[in-house]
C-alpha positions in Angstrom: 18.6 9.8 -46.9 15.5 8.1 -48.4 13.7 8.7 -45.1 14.7 12.4 -45.2 13.4 12.6 -48.7 10.2 10.9 -47.8 9.7 13.2 -44.8 10.3 16.3 -47.0 7.9 15.1 -49.6 5.4 14.3 -46.9 5.6 17.9 -45.6 5.4 19.2 -49.2 2.3 17.2 -49.8 0.5 18.7 -46.8 2.0 22.2 -47.3 -1.4 23.8 -47.7 -2.6 22.3 -44.4 0.5 23.5 -42.7 -0.1 27.0 -43.9 -3.9 27.4 -43.8 -4.6 25.6 -40.5 -2.1 27.4 -38.2 -3.0 30.7 -39.7 -6.7 30.1 -39.2 -6.3 28.7 -35.6 -4.0 31.6 -34.7 -6.5 34.1 -36.0 -9.4 32.5 -34.0 -7.3 32.4 -30.8 -6.3 36.0 -31.3 -9.9 37.0 -31.7 -10.9 35.1 -28.7 -8.2 36.6 -26.6 -9.2 40.1 -27.8 -12.9 39.6 -27.2 -12.5 37.7 -23.9 -9.8 40.0 -22.5 -10.9 42.2 -19.6 -7.8 44.3 -19.7 -4.4 43.8 -18.1 -3.9 41.8 -14.9 -2.5 43.3 -11.7 -0.4 41.1 -9.5 -0.1 41.4 -5.7 2.2 39.4 -3.5 2.5 39.1 0.3 4.8 37.2 2.6 3.8 35.5 5.8 6.2 34.4 8.6 4.9 31.2 10.2 7.6 30.4 12.9 7.1 26.7 12.3 10.8 26.0 11.7 12.6 28.6 14.0 9.7 29.4 16.3 10.0 28.8 20.1 7.3 27.6 22.5 7.0 26.3 26.1 7.6 22.7 25.1 10.7 23.5 23.1 14.2 22.9 24.5 17.7 23.3 23.2 18.2 19.6 23.1 15.1 18.9 21.1 15.7 17.9 17.5 13.5 19.1 14.6 11.5 16.6 12.7 11.4 17.8 9.2 8.5 15.5 8.3 6.5 17.2 11.0 7.7 20.6 9.8 6.8 19.9 6.2 3.4 18.6 7.2 2.8 21.8 9.2 3.8 24.0 6.3 1.5 22.0 4.0 -1.3 22.4 6.5 -0.8 26.2 6.6 -0.9 26.3 2.8 -4.0 24.2 2.7 -5.7 26.5 5.2 -5.0 29.5 3.0 -6.5 27.8 -0.1 -9.3 26.0 1.7 -12.8 26.5 0.5 -13.9 27.8 3.9 -11.2 30.5 3.9 -11.9 31.5 0.4 -15.7 31.6 1.0 -15.2 34.1 3.8 -12.8 36.1 1.6 -15.4 36.2 -1.1 -18.2 37.4 1.1 -16.1 40.1 2.8 -14.7 41.3 -0.5 -18.2 41.5 -2.0 -19.5 43.4 1.0 -16.5 45.7 0.9 -17.0 46.5 -2.7 -20.7 47.1 -2.4 -20.1 49.5 0.5 -17.1 51.5 -0.8 -17.4 51.2 -4.6 -17.8 54.4 -6.6 -19.3 54.5 -10.0 -17.8 57.9 -10.8 -14.1 57.5 -9.9 -11.6 54.9 -9.1 -10.6 54.3 -5.4 -8.4 51.9 -3.5 -11.2 49.3 -3.4 -12.0 48.9 -7.1 -12.1 50.7 -10.4 -15.2 52.8 -11.3 -15.9 50.7 -14.4 -15.7 47.5 -12.4 -18.1 48.9 -9.8 -20.5 49.8 -12.6 -20.4 46.3 -14.0 -21.0 45.0 -10.4 -24.0 47.2 -9.9 -25.5 46.2 -13.3 -25.3 42.5 -12.3 -26.5 42.9 -8.7 -30.3 42.4 -8.1 -32.2 45.2 -6.4 -33.0 43.0 -3.4 -29.3 42.4 -2.8 -28.5 46.1 -3.2 -31.1 46.8 -0.5 -29.0 44.8 2.0 -26.1 47.3 1.7 -25.4 49.5 4.6 -23.0 52.2 3.3 -21.9 53.0 6.9 -20.9 49.5 8.0 -19.2 46.6 6.3 -20.0 44.3 9.2 -23.7 45.0 9.0 -23.7 44.5 5.2 -21.8 41.3 5.6 -24.2 40.1 8.2 -27.1 40.9 5.9 -25.5 39.0 3.0 -25.0 35.9 5.1 -28.6 36.0 6.2 -29.8 36.4 2.6 -27.6 33.6 1.3 -29.4 30.3 0.7 -28.0 27.1 -1.0 -30.3 27.4 -4.0 -29.6 28.0 -7.7 -31.6 31.3 -7.9 -29.8 32.9 -4.9 -27.5 35.6 -6.2 -25.2 35.7 -3.1 -24.9 31.9 -3.2 -24.0 32.0 -6.9 -21.2 34.5 -6.4 -18.9 31.9 -4.8 -20.2 28.7 -6.3 -20.6 29.7 -9.9 -18.2 31.6 -12.3 -17.9 35.2 -11.2 -14.6 36.6 -12.2 -13.8 38.1 -8.8 -15.8 36.4 -6.1 -16.2 32.8 -7.3 -14.2 29.8 -6.0 -12.9 29.3 -9.5 -11.4 32.8 -9.5 -10.1 32.7 -5.9 -8.5 29.3 -6.3 -6.0 31.0 -8.6 -4.4 32.3 -5.5 -1.0 30.7 -5.4 0.9 29.8 -2.2 4.4 28.6 -2.1 7.0 28.0 0.6 10.1 30.2 0.1 12.9 27.5 -0.1 13.1 25.7 3.2 12.3 28.8 5.4 9.4 29.8 7.6 8.1 32.1 4.9 5.0 31.6 2.8 4.6 33.7 -0.4 1.0 34.3 -1.4 0.3 35.7 -4.9 -2.9 36.7 -6.7 -3.7 38.6 -9.9 -6.9 40.2 -11.1 -8.0 42.6 -13.8 -8.7 45.3 -11.1 -5.9 46.5 -8.9 -8.1 47.2 -6.0 -9.7 43.8 -6.2 -6.3 42.1 -6.3 -5.0 44.2 -3.4 -8.0 43.8 -1.1 -8.3 40.1 -1.8 -4.9 39.5 -0.3 -5.5 41.9 2.6 -8.7 40.1 3.5 -7.1 36.7 2.9 -4.3 37.5 5.4 -6.9 38.4 8.1 -9.0 35.3 7.4 -6.0 33.1 7.4 -4.9 34.2 10.9 -8.5 33.7 12.1 -8.9 30.3 10.6 -5.4 29.3 11.8 -6.2 30.3 15.4 -9.6 28.7 15.4 -8.2 25.4 14.1 -5.3 25.4 16.5 -7.1 26.7 19.6 -10.5 25.1 19.0 -9.4 21.6 19.8 -7.4 22.7 22.9 -10.3 24.9 24.1 -12.6 21.9 23.9 -10.1 19.8 25.8 -9.8 22.4 28.5 -13.6 22.8 28.8 -13.9 19.0 29.1 -11.3 18.9 31.9 -12.8 21.9 33.7 -16.2 20.2 33.7 -14.8 16.9 34.8 -12.8 18.6 37.5 -15.9 20.4 38.9 -17.8 17.1 39.0 -14.9 15.3 40.7 -14.4 18.1 43.1 -18.0 18.0 44.1 -17.8 14.2 44.5 -14.7 14.5 46.6 -16.3 17.0 48.8 -19.4 14.9 49.1 -17.5 11.8 50.2 -15.3 13.8 52.6 -18.4 15.3 54.1 -19.9 11.9 54.3 -16.9 10.6 56.3 -17.0 13.6 58.6 -20.7 13.2 59.3 -20.2 9.6 59.9 -17.4 10.2 62.4 -19.5 12.8 64.2 -22.5 10.5 64.2 -20.3 7.6 65.6 -18.2 10.0 67.8 -15.0 8.9 66.2 -12.1 11.2 66.3 -9.2 8.8 65.6 -10.4 5.4 64.9 -7.0 3.7 65.1 -6.1 5.4 68.4 -9.5 4.7 69.8 -9.4 1.0 68.9 -5.9 0.8 70.3 -7.1 2.3 73.6 -10.0 -0.1 73.8 -7.7 -3.0 73.2 -5.4 -1.7 76.0 -8.4 -1.3 78.3 -9.5 -4.8 77.5 -6.0 -6.1 78.3 -5.9 -4.1 81.6 -9.4 -5.2 82.4 -8.5 -8.9 82.1 -5.5 -8.5 84.4 -7.5 -6.5 86.9 -10.4 -8.9 86.7 -8.2 -11.9 87.5 -6.6 -10.0 90.4 -10.0 -9.1 91.9 -11.3 -12.6 91.4 -8.3 -14.0 93.2 -8.7 -11.5 95.9 -12.4 -12.3 96.2 -11.8 -16.1 96.5 -9.0 -15.7 99.0 -11.0 -13.3 101.2 -14.0 -15.5 101.0 -12.0 -18.6 102.2 -10.4 -16.5 105.0 -13.8 -15.2 106.0 -15.3 -18.6 106.3 -12.4 -19.8 108.4 -12.6 -16.9 110.8 -16.3 -17.2 111.1 -16.0 -20.7 112.3 -13.6 -19.5 115.1 -15.8 -16.7 116.4 -19.2 -18.0 115.3 -21.1 -16.5 118.3 -19.6 -13.1 117.8 -20.4 -13.2 114.1 -24.0 -14.1 114.7 -24.3 -11.2 117.1 -22.8 -8.8 114.5 -24.9 -10.1 111.6 -28.0 -9.7 113.7 -27.1 -6.2 114.6 -29.0 -3.9 112.3 -26.7 -1.0 112.8 -23.8 -3.2 111.9 -25.5 -4.4 108.8 -26.4 -0.8 107.8 -22.9 0.3 108.2 -21.6 -2.7 106.2 -24.0 -2.0 103.4 -22.9 1.6 103.4 -19.3 0.5 103.1 -20.3 -1.9 100.3 -22.0 0.9 98.4 -19.0 3.1 98.8 -16.8 0.3 97.7 -19.0 -0.2 94.6 -18.9 3.5 93.8 -15.1 3.6 94.3 -14.6 0.5 92.1 -16.9 2.0 89.5 -14.9 5.2 89.4 -11.6 3.4 89.4 -12.8 1.0 86.7 -14.2 3.6 84.3 -11.8 6.4 85.1 -9.3 5.0 82.5 -11.8 5.5 79.7 -11.7 9.2 79.2 -14.6 9.1 76.7 -17.0 7.6 79.2 -16.3 9.3 82.5 -16.4 12.9 83.5 -12.8 13.9 84.3 -14.1 16.0 87.2 -15.3 12.9 89.1 -12.8 11.6 91.7 -12.8 8.7 94.1 -10.8 10.4 96.9 -13.7 11.7 99.0 -15.4 8.3 98.7 -12.2 6.6 99.9 -12.0 8.9 102.9 -15.7 8.3 103.6 -15.2 4.6 103.3 -12.2 4.7 105.6 -14.3 6.5 108.2 -17.1 4.1 107.8 -14.7 1.1 108.2 -13.4 2.7 111.5 -16.9 3.1 112.8 -17.7 -0.5 111.8 -14.6 -1.7 113.6 -15.7 0.2 116.8 -19.2 -1.1 116.5 -17.9 -4.7 116.1 -15.7 -4.3 119.2 -18.5 -2.9 121.3 -20.9 -5.7 120.2 -18.4 -8.5 121.0 -18.1 -9.3 124.7 -15.9 -12.3 124.8 -12.3 -11.7 125.1 -11.1 -15.1 123.9 -12.0 -17.7 121.4 -12.3 -21.4 122.0 -8.7 -21.8 121.0 -7.7 -19.1 123.5 -6.9 -16.5 120.9 -7.9 -12.9 121.7 -11.3 -12.2 120.3 -10.5 -8.7 119.3 -7.6 -9.9 117.1 -9.7 -12.5 115.3 -12.6 -10.1 115.0 -10.3 -7.5 113.5 -9.1 -10.2 111.0 -12.6 -11.2 110.2 -13.7 -7.6 109.8 -10.8 -7.0 107.5 -11.6 -10.2 105.5 -15.2 -9.1 105.3 -14.4 -5.7 104.0 -12.0 -7.3 101.5 -14.6 -9.7 100.4 -17.3 -7.0 100.1 -14.8 -4.9 98.2 -13.9 -7.7 95.8 -17.5 -8.6 95.4 -18.4 -5.0 94.6 -15.5 -4.8 92.2 -16.5 -8.0 90.5 -19.9 -6.6 89.8 -18.4 -3.5 88.5 -16.0 -5.5 86.3 -18.9 -7.4 84.9 -20.5 -4.2 83.9 -17.2 -3.0 82.5 -16.9 -6.2 80.5 -20.4 -5.6 79.0 -19.3 -2.0 78.2 -16.1 -3.2 76.5 -18.1 -5.8 74.6 -20.5 -3.1 73.4 -17.6 -1.0 72.3 -16.1 -3.9 70.3 -19.5 -4.5 68.7 -19.8 -0.7 68.1 -16.4 -0.1 66.6 -16.0 -3.2 64.5 -18.4 -2.2 61.7 -17.3 1.4 62.0 -13.8 0.4 61.0 -14.9 -1.3 57.7 -17.2 1.6 56.9 -14.5 4.2 57.5 -12.0 2.2 55.4 -14.6 2.0 52.6 -15.2 5.7 52.8 -11.5 6.5 53.0 -10.9 4.2 49.9 -13.7 6.0 48.1 -12.1 9.4 49.1 -8.7 8.1 47.9 -10.0 7.0 44.5 -11.9 10.2 44.0 -8.9 12.2 45.1 -6.7 10.3 42.6 -9.2 11.0 39.8 -9.3 14.7 40.9 -5.5 14.9 40.8 -5.4 13.1 37.4 -8.0 15.5 35.9 -6.2 18.4 37.4 -2.9 17.3 35.8 -4.7 16.9 32.4 -6.2 20.4 32.8 -2.8 21.9 33.6 -1.2 20.1 30.6 -4.0 21.3 28.3 -3.5 24.9 29.6 0.2 24.6 29.1 -0.4 23.3 25.5 -2.8 26.2 24.9 -0.2 28.7 26.1 2.4 27.1 23.9 0.1 27.4 20.9 -0.6 31.0 21.8 3.1 31.7 21.9 3.8 29.8 18.6 0.8 31.4 16.8 1.9 34.8 17.9 4.8 34.3 15.5 2.4 34.2 12.6 3.2 37.7 11.1 2.8 39.4 7.8 6.3 40.3 6.9 5.5 41.9 3.5 2.0 43.2 3.5 0.2 43.5 0.1 1.1 46.5 -1.9 -1.4 48.3 -4.1 -0.4 47.6 -7.7 0.3 50.6 -9.9 1.2 49.0 -13.1 -0.3 45.9 -14.8 1.6 42.8 -15.7 2.4 42.2 -19.4 -0.1 39.9 -21.0 0.8 36.6 -22.5 -1.5 36.9 -25.5 1.4 37.0 -28.0 3.0 33.9 -26.5 -0.4 32.2 -26.5 -0.9 33.1 -30.2 2.6 32.0 -31.1 2.1 28.8 -29.1 -1.2 28.1 -30.9 0.5 28.6 -34.3 3.2 26.2 -33.7 1.0 23.9 -31.7 -1.3 23.7 -34.7 1.6 22.9 -37.0 2.7 20.1 -34.7 -0.9 18.8 -34.5 -1.3 18.9 -38.3 2.0 17.0 -38.8 1.1 14.5 -36.2 -2.4 14.0 -37.5 -1.3 13.4 -41.1 1.7 11.4 -39.9 -0.8 9.1 -38.1 -2.9 8.9 -41.2 0.3 8.2 -43.2 1.2 5.3 -41.0 -2.3 3.8 -40.8 -3.7 4.6 -44.2 -3.4 1.7 -46.8 -4.2 3.9 -49.8 -1.6 3.3 -52.5 -1.3 6.9 -53.7 2.4 7.0 -54.9 5.4 4.9 -55.6 6.9 4.9 -52.1 3.7 4.1 -50.3 2.8 1.4 -52.9 6.1 -0.4 -52.6 5.9 -0.2 -48.8 2.4 -1.5 -48.6 2.5 -4.2 -51.3 6.1 -5.2 -51.2 6.2 -5.0 -55.1 7.9 -2.7 -57.6 6.1 0.2 -59.3 6.8 0.6 -63.0 5.1 4.0 -63.5 2.0 6.1 -62.9 -0.8 7.5 -65.1 -2.4 10.8 -64.1 -6.0 11.2 -63.2 -8.4 14.0 -64.2 -6.5 16.5 -61.9 -7.5 19.8 -60.6 -9.7 22.1 -62.7 -6.9 24.5 -63.6 -4.9 21.7 -65.2 -7.8 20.1 -67.1 -6.7 21.8 -70.4 -3.4 20.0 -70.1 -4.9 16.5 -69.6 -4.1 15.4 -73.2 -0.5 16.5 -73.0 -0.1 14.9 -69.6 -1.5 11.6 -70.9 0.9 11.7 -73.9 3.8 12.2 -71.5 2.6 9.4 -69.3 2.0 7.1 -72.3 5.4 7.8 -73.7 7.0 6.9 -70.3 4.9 3.7 -70.2 5.9 2.7 -73.7 9.6 3.4 -73.1 9.4 1.4 -69.8 8.0 -1.5 -71.7 10.6 -1.3 -74.4 13.2 -1.9 -71.7 11.9 -5.5 -71.3 11.6 -6.3 -75.0 14.1 -8.7 -76.7 14.8 -7.8 -80.4 14.2 -10.4 -83.0 11.3 -12.2 -81.4 7.7 -11.3 -80.5 7.3 -10.2 -76.9 4.2 -10.6 -74.8 3.1 -8.0 -72.3 0.4 -9.2 -69.9 -1.8 -6.4 -68.5 -3.9 -7.4 -65.4 -5.8 -5.8 -62.6 -7.2 -6.9 -59.2 -10.8 -5.8 -60.0 -12.9 -4.0 -62.5 -12.6 -0.3 -63.2 -8.8 0.0 -62.7 -8.3 1.5 -66.3 -6.5 -1.4 -68.0 -8.2 -0.9 -71.4 -7.5 2.8 -71.5 -3.8 2.5 -70.5 -3.3 -0.4 -72.8 -4.7 1.5 -75.8 -2.7 4.7 -74.9 0.5 2.7 -74.6 -0.2 0.8 -77.9 -0.8 4.0 -79.7 2.6 5.4 -78.6 4.4 2.2 -79.5 2.8 2.1 -82.9 3.8 5.7 -83.4 7.3 4.5 -82.9 7.0 2.1 -85.9 6.4 -1.1 -83.9 3.8 -3.6 -84.8 1.6 -3.9 -81.7 -1.3 -6.2 -81.2 -3.8 -5.7 -78.4 -5.7 -8.8 -77.3 -8.5 -8.0 -75.0 -10.7 -10.4 -72.9 -13.6 -8.2 -73.9 -13.6 -9.3 -77.6 -10.7 -11.7 -78.4 -11.2 -14.7 -76.1 -13.6 -16.3 -73.7 -12.3 -16.2 -70.1 -14.4 -19.2 -69.3 -13.2 -21.4 -72.2 -11.2 -24.5 -71.7 -8.6 -23.2 -74.1 -7.9 -20.1 -72.0 -7.9 -21.9 -68.7 -5.4 -24.5 -69.9 -3.4 -22.3 -72.3 0.3 -22.3 -72.3 0.7 -19.5 -74.8 -1.4 -16.7 -76.2 -2.0 -18.6 -79.5 -3.9 -21.3 -77.6 -6.9 -19.1 -76.9 -6.5 -15.8 -78.9 -8.0 -15.5 -82.4 -8.3 -12.8 -84.9 -11.4 -11.0 -86.1 -11.8 -13.6 -88.8 -11.6 -16.4 -86.3 -8.2 -17.5 -87.4 -5.4 -18.1 -85.0 -3.0 -15.2 -84.4 0.5 -15.5 -85.7 3.0 -14.1 -83.3 5.5 -13.6 -86.0 3.4 -10.9 -87.5 3.8 -8.5 -84.4 6.7 -7.1 -82.4 4.7 -6.7 -79.2 1.5 -8.4 -78.1 -0.3 -6.7 -75.2 -2.8 -9.1 -73.6 -5.5 -7.6 -71.4 -6.8 -10.2 -69.0 -9.9 -10.2 -66.9 -9.7 -9.1 -63.2 -7.7 -11.5 -61.1 -10.4 -11.7 -58.5 -12.7 -13.1 -61.2 -10.3 -15.2 -63.2 -7.0 -16.9 -62.7 -4.1 -16.4 -65.3 -2.3 -19.7 -65.7 1.3 -20.1 -64.6 2.6 -20.7 -68.1 1.1 -17.5 -69.4 2.8 -15.5 -66.7 6.2 -17.2 -67.1 6.3 -16.9 -70.8 5.6 -13.2 -70.8 8.3 -10.6 -71.2 6.5 -8.3 -68.7 3.6 -8.7 -66.4 1.9 -5.4 -65.5 -0.8 -5.1 -62.8 -2.9 -1.9 -63.2 -4.4 -0.5 -60.0 -5.9 2.9 -59.1 -3.6 5.0 -56.9 -6.6 6.3 -54.9 -7.8 2.9 -53.8 -7.1 1.0 -50.6 -4.9 -2.1 -50.9 -6.9 -4.9 -49.3 -5.8 -8.2 -47.8 -7.3 -10.0 -50.8 -5.4 -7.8 -53.2 -2.1 -8.7 -51.4 -3.0 -12.4 -51.6 -3.6 -12.2 -55.3 -0.5 -10.2 -55.8 1.7 -12.7 -53.9 0.2 -15.5 -55.9 0.9 -13.8 -59.2 4.5 -13.2 -58.1 4.9 -16.8 -57.2 3.4 -18.1 -60.5 5.4 -15.7 -62.6 8.7 -17.2 -61.5 11.6 -15.3 -63.2 9.3 -13.2 -65.3 9.0 -9.5 -64.2 5.9 -8.4 -62.4 5.3 -4.6 -61.8 2.5 -2.5 -60.5 1.3 0.5 -62.5 -0.7 3.2 -60.8 -3.6 4.8 -62.5 -5.5 8.0 -61.7 -2.4 9.2 -59.6 -1.7 12.7 -58.5 0.5 14.9 -60.6 3.2 14.7 -57.9 3.1 10.9 -58.0 3.3 10.8 -61.9 6.2 13.4 -61.9 8.3 11.0 -59.8 8.5 8.9 -63.1 7.9 11.4 -65.9 9.5 14.5 -64.6 7.7 17.8 -64.6 4.3 17.7 -66.3 2.9 20.6 -68.2 2.3 23.6 -67.9 6.0 24.5 -67.6 5.8 27.8 -65.7 8.5 29.3 -63.6 6.6 28.8 -60.4 5.9 25.1 -61.2 9.5 24.6 -62.1 10.6 26.1 -58.8 8.1 24.0 -56.8 9.2 20.9 -58.7 12.9 21.7 -57.8 11.8 22.0 -54.2 9.9 18.7 -54.4 13.0 17.0 -55.8 15.1 18.7 -53.1 17.1 20.6 -55.8 17.6 23.7 -53.6 20.8 24.9 -55.3 20.1 23.5 -58.8 20.1 25.7 -62.0 18.2 25.4 -65.3 21.2 26.4 -67.3 
């Protein structure tokens, strides 16, 4: 209850602040709103379907699960695109160009009000107006962009970057974007003081949003596709180059199928070795046989060898055998021999020559028998056969030696070709793999682009902006009311803070809370000017209360001592003491006032060591004062900060009063002196008496002070929380 009373009195004390400050602030706010108002605001709303949540693309599948974190991030990105500075900059420039082209100073139109256009013209420099092409928004917009420079004096630059009410970033950032629950919908709202401005701002914003969205979504994909296309062209050229290099190399080296050709050469080499061994065996056996037969028909052999015709015929047969062997040896290598060449005519020719050689040998030989008695014709035929065989094997060996050299050359020729072809094929394979990888990346990027095109196609304006017909109600009244109550709360908070932090004594409650002591009463100060004529009457009331309060501590039948002290000079001890003594004397009491100014020396030994007043106080005649002559002795001491009152003087007093001004701050030194006084006083009473207090503080002790008007009586009843009390 005490807290409630304190709060009520606190509010009562600052009542004028609570009345004047809110009214003044509310008046100022109302004037500002009235002067700064540009009319009612018109609100426009549009709804955009994004397709982020429920949209379908190429990469989607029925089994795929939605990641809500990704969806929320995507929706946040869309909202950030709408409110981005780049988007709003384009909106600002397009809106400005549109208004300059279509604005009409004489009548309102769908683009802007006539008065708004007149204001726009008045603030637009002539050099900017010269950029306007009334037949083309696009040309005007292009001219404005060319004119714009990032400098302080450029009017077009300042439209967006400064504080224009329609085209600045500060104005356009009031565009609000919110997601409709958890749906695919985005709701965009904007309000302006011109219905055409509000409407066309959102119309242009929708268009710019779609452009910015597509540019951001497709820009990265287009760059990736361009990269893959360039790399694919380079790799394709490299692949074609290495393939052509391999083809040219095969043509140069006459290679059709390296593996098959090398297998053929290996087979030829294997067949060659077998044939060579067979021919060599044939040659050796024929040569041995020939020598054996020559020994048997030596005379006939000499005749035949000396015969030129025989030798010619034998050489012819040898040549034919060489040709036949050559044809037979190289005929297996289709790459080296003309397929039209055949050994059959030569074989026939050789057979004919052998027959002629046999007839010639028979004609040359005349002896019918050898030394052993064998028929000469038989041996001669054997010899001739062995000779032909020998010549044939000899010719074939020569041919085989040539063939060996040819095979060796082919081995030497084809060995480096194989490694070169493998190297080129490996290069082709690596290049081909790179080509296929790049081609796969290109196809994936194109698929991604198509998916983005399909998903972006779902970006639709569900609810286009509608031209506002009526303005929104203003919030000026709410602002004014809010400022009124806000000021009240501020004033209460401000003074409450002061109340908590301030150490000014002021009244009974604050003094007791700050000092921890008890307050006996309060004496009024000069007061306000209108109450100056009642000063004497108020002082008498306060003196009367002070005197009566002192009487409550007086014991009848013996003289009582009242010590009057203060912490420092100028607290009003002398004045209050005299006023109180006057009242007590008017009641018939013998009161003696002993003052340190005239009745004793504060620096004397008697005062410093006194145990009673009679030890240091003397009358005007210098004689000691007799306590039995007075009912009450009021002793006024020097300030406690300058002189200490002994413990005996404090203990022996009926009442110890510390006078202090109500409008002074209670310092730490004051508290220390007060605590010391309380300690030394022991069981004796120690009270604080407030001087120069407010009328409200005094009335807490004395009751209502004069004048006693009805209004003051009513206000006093309120201060005392006597809401239902009556004077009768």
